[in-house]
C-alpha positions, 0 to 999 in steps of 0.5 A, a space after each residue: 470479530 467486530 466489537 464496540 470498543 472502537 468504531 469499526 472500519 472495514 478494509 477491502 483487503 486480505 493482505 495481513 501485512 497491509 491490515 497490520 500497517 493500517 491498524 498501526 496507523 489508524 489506532 483510533 479504529 478497529 480495523 476489520 478485514 473484509 473477510 471478518 465482515 463477511 466478504 470473501 470473494 476476490 476483487 480483481 485489480 483491473 485498473 490502470 492506476 492506483 486510484 482505479 484499483 483502490 476505488 474498485 476494491 472499496 466500492 465493491 466491498 462497500 456495496 456488498 456489505 452495505 457498509 463504508 469500506 476503505 481500500 488502497 492500492 500502492 506500489 513502487 515507481 522507479 524513475 529509470 524505468 519510466 515509473 515501472 513497476 507502478 500499478 503492477 508492483 505486486 505482479 512485476 515478475 509475473 509471480 503475484 505476491 512473490 516478493 523475492 522474485 519481484 525484488 530480483 527482477 527489479 534489481 536485474 532491470 536496474 543492474 547497469 543504472 548508476 546510484 544517482 539515477 536509481 531514484 524511486 517513490 512508493 505511492 499509495 492511493 486510499 479510497 473510502 467508499 460508501 454504499 451510496 457510491 460516494 467516494 473520497 480518495 487521497 494520495 501519499 508518497 515517500 521518496 527514496 532510491 533503489 539499493 543494489 542489494 537487499 538490506 534488512 529483514 523487516 517489512 515486506 514487498 520492496 522494503 529490503 531494496 527501497 532506501 528511504 530518504 526520510 529514514 536514511 536506511 532501507 524500509 526493511 531496516 526500520 522498525 514498524 513505528 519508524 516506517 509507519 511515521 513516513 510511509 506512503 500509506 501513512 501519508 495517504 491516510 493522513 491526507 484522507 483524514 484531513 478530507 473526511 472525519 475519520 
């Protein structure tokens, strides 16, 4: 429900984890899911890059609601796998949204890769789209490496197997506040705020 206590920002996502993280980062705004704003259709991510997917989602919702919309696309890029899973992170195992299956497949694909070669980065592209078609994008990245086994229970997605160089531990061992302070999504949103008056 949209209130007038804070300016509302429609986020083109139904992912509860993502909405929570964005709300914890953009505390000066009331983060409203697209469903709360009246958009209930699924927007298929057919792009080949994080930027294409973010723009596709945000522009579709912005045009449908005649309101500015924010979307992001993010994923893990592993150097030893030539950047895979990349834009296909959430469906890497062929089981979309199944974090355990995605983590197991990635660990299996890296089973013979030595620690020094397990470097990786989380990437996010954030797109802010207006009904007029105007679009602003920003990139955020955080560096780390892939662990040999999951560590920690916090977070979601690849968090249990991603060791953050900034934190000195897996994202899943970090508190929400610790992760948000260095996350790829935080950096993308910070970069976006520098480009537009958010």
